Every structure is written in structure tokens, then in C-alpha cells.
N, C-alpha and C positions, 0 to 999 in steps of 0.2 A: 455426236452430241448427245448427252444423256437426256432422257425425257424430263419435262418440267417438274414433275413431282418429285423425282429423285433430287433435284437441285434445292427444292423448297427448305428442308432442314438445314443445309449449309447456309443458305441466305438468311434464314431466321437466326442461326447462331452469329452470323457475321453482323447483322444489324445489332443484336443485343451487345455484342463486344464493342461496337463503335458507340454504343450509349452508356457504356459502364466503364469510364476512366478511372484511374486511381484519384481518389479525393482526399484532400487535406481539409479537416475542419478546424476552424480557429477555436482557440481556447475561451475560457468565460472573460478574460480580461488581459489586456496587454502587460506584460512583464516590464519592469524598469529597464532591464537589459535590451529589450525589443524596443521600447519607446527612446532609449538613449541612442542606439544605433541609428533608428530612422531620423531622428532629430539632428544627429552628427552628419548624415550622410543622405540628404533628401533626394539626390540624384540617382541612388540605387534602389528606388522603389520599382520593383517589377510585379507584373501580373504573374500569378504562380499558376502555370498551367502544367500538370504533370501529364506524363504520357507514358505507355508502355513502350519499350525500346524498339519494337517491330510490330507492324500492323498485323492483325490476323487475317491470314489468307483464306481462301475458300476451302483448301484442303485441310488447313488447321481447324477451321470451323467445323467441317465435317466430321473430322475426327473427335472433336468436343462433343458435337451432337450425338455422334455414334456411341460414345462412352456414357451418355446420359448425364454429363457434366455441365454444369453452367459456367461461363467465365467469370471469374472471381474480380472483386473489387476491393479495395482497400480503404479504409477510412482511418485517420490518426486524429485523436483529439487530444488536447492538452495545452500548456504553455508552451511558447517557442523562445529558443535562445538563439539570438543573432551575433554571428561573427562574420568578419571581412574575407577578403581575398587571402589566398595563400596560407591558409592555416596547415601548419605541417604537423607530422605525427609526433614530433617532440613537445609541441603545445598540447596536443590531445593526451599523450601519456609520456613523460619524460623517461629517458632511458634507465634512471636510477630505480623505476618501478617494474622493470622487465624482469625482474628476478621473481615475481609473483606468478605463481602456477594457476591458470584459469580453471583448470579441471577440479581443483580443490574448492569446495564452498565457501570456505571462511576466506581464502585468498581472492577468489572471485568477487565477493563483496568489498573486500578491501581495494581491489583494482578499480572498482566503480567509484569508490571515494576519492580517486586521484584523477578522475576524467578532467581535463582542460585545466590541470593545476599549472601548465606550462605557459598559459596565456598572461601577457602582461597586465599586471593589476591597474596601470595607469590608463590602459585603453578599455579594459574590462573591470570596472570596480565592483560588479556583481558577480559572486563566483557561480559557476555552473552546479557545483555541489556544496552546500552550505557546510561551514567548519564543523566538525564532530559528526556529520551524517555520512551515510553510505549511499544514499540515493538522492537523486535530483528531482526538483519539482518540474524540470522541463522535458516533455515527452517528444518535442520535435526541435530538431537544430536547423537553423536557415543559414546557409553559408554562401560565400561569394565563389569567385573563380578558383580553380585549381585547389579544391577542398582535399585535404589528406595527402599533400604532397611532402616530399622528404623522403626519409629512410623507410623500407619496407618492414612493418611489423604488424602481425595480426593482433597484437594487443590493443592496437588503437579502435578498431570497431568494438572489439570485445569489452573494452573499458567503457565506450559510450553506452553499450546495452546493459552491461553490469550497473550502471548508473542510474537506469531507468529510461533511456532514450530509445524511443522506437522507430523514428525515421530521421534522415538527414536530407533536406532539400537544398541543392546547390546549383549555381551556374554551371559549374562543371567539376569534375572530380580527377584527381591523380588516378591513373587507370590501376595501379596496385591497391590503392585503398577502396575503390570501387569493387574489385575482384574479391578483396578481403571481407568486405561487408557481405558480399553474396554468399561466399564460401563459408563463413562462421555463422550467417544467419542472425546475427546480433541486432544490426540496424537495417532498415529498408532505404537504400539509397534512390532518391528522386533527382531528376533533373529538370531544369527550365525546359520548356517545349521548344524554344528558339535558338537554344545554345547546346553545347555538351558534346560528348563522344559520339553520340549517335548520328550527328551530322557530318563527322569525318568521312 
């Protein structure tokens, strides 16, 4: 067993990581879409407890301490756009807009203007991106179970990021959407702590 003083940096780093979870900070006021969703479905009110997918082990904590880095925290501020369960990639970005090339700046901006245009207007009367705009005022998307299901397309998280969304908080994700979000780096996917893929 290593001497006690050799374990101290790892223990300190571990305690720092445990006290610094990802944080979601609420926006200044609830949007109409948020209020509509919560009034229409009061049974869906969950306490949002965000977590990192794996706890920081003593070995990882020691590596962080040795590198002189501190564990990161993430805080997302802004208005929230609330959607229900089983939001598929056709609702996020319909197939007709997949001809846009995200690596071209003007087409990237245009892709953002089409984010969530596939949502039914009867259920979601407030658009995610206002007509004639390229950016949304919603920085955080709150979703239900199985967010991002449907066909595999990297355009889905790219469209959300291009529209100005920074994070998606959902009960659970379709695995491919979660991976595409991580791979593209466009939106930060967070799950509720008591559900989601990490429990499988």
C-alpha cells in the first residue's frame, strides 16, 4: 500500500470531482413552449440531476492531479425548449434539408434555421427557430425518452448546434444520436441521473 501522503493528491482530486457535477442553470424566464409543455403534461416534471457517465476513479483522479488539471464543470444558461418522448431525427432535421453541407459556413447557418421544422405545429405552436431567423433563442433543449431516435444522420446534432443550442437534457437517447452529438461536438448531451443508457 502506498504511503498516505502519496494518496493525498488523488483523494483531493476525487473529492473535487464529486463536488463539481455538470450544472444546468435556468434562464431568466420560462418560455411559452416550456410553460405549454409543463401545463399539458404535469406528470412529466422531473428533478434534473445531471451526472458524468462514469465516476472518477482514484487512478483517474491521480492522473488528473499529476497533469495539474482540475476536473471540468459545465454550466449552460439560457431559455429551454421542451419536447416530448420519441423525437426522431426527421423531426429534428427533415431529409429534404440533408443536401446542405455543414462544412460550408452559409449552408451551416441555413441548416440551423431548419432545426425542429419537422415538429407538428399542432403540438408545438412555438417554433424552435423563428421564421426568417437563422438562430434560436433556446440554448437548452429538454427532451423525454428516446430523444434522437429514427434514421442515423449527423445533420441532426449539427442542425441543433447551428441553431444555437448548447445542450440537450433528456430522459434517454437513441444511441446513435448520443454518439453523433459527442462526435460532432455540436451539442452537449445530458441524461437524467435515474434513467438513461448508463444504467444498462
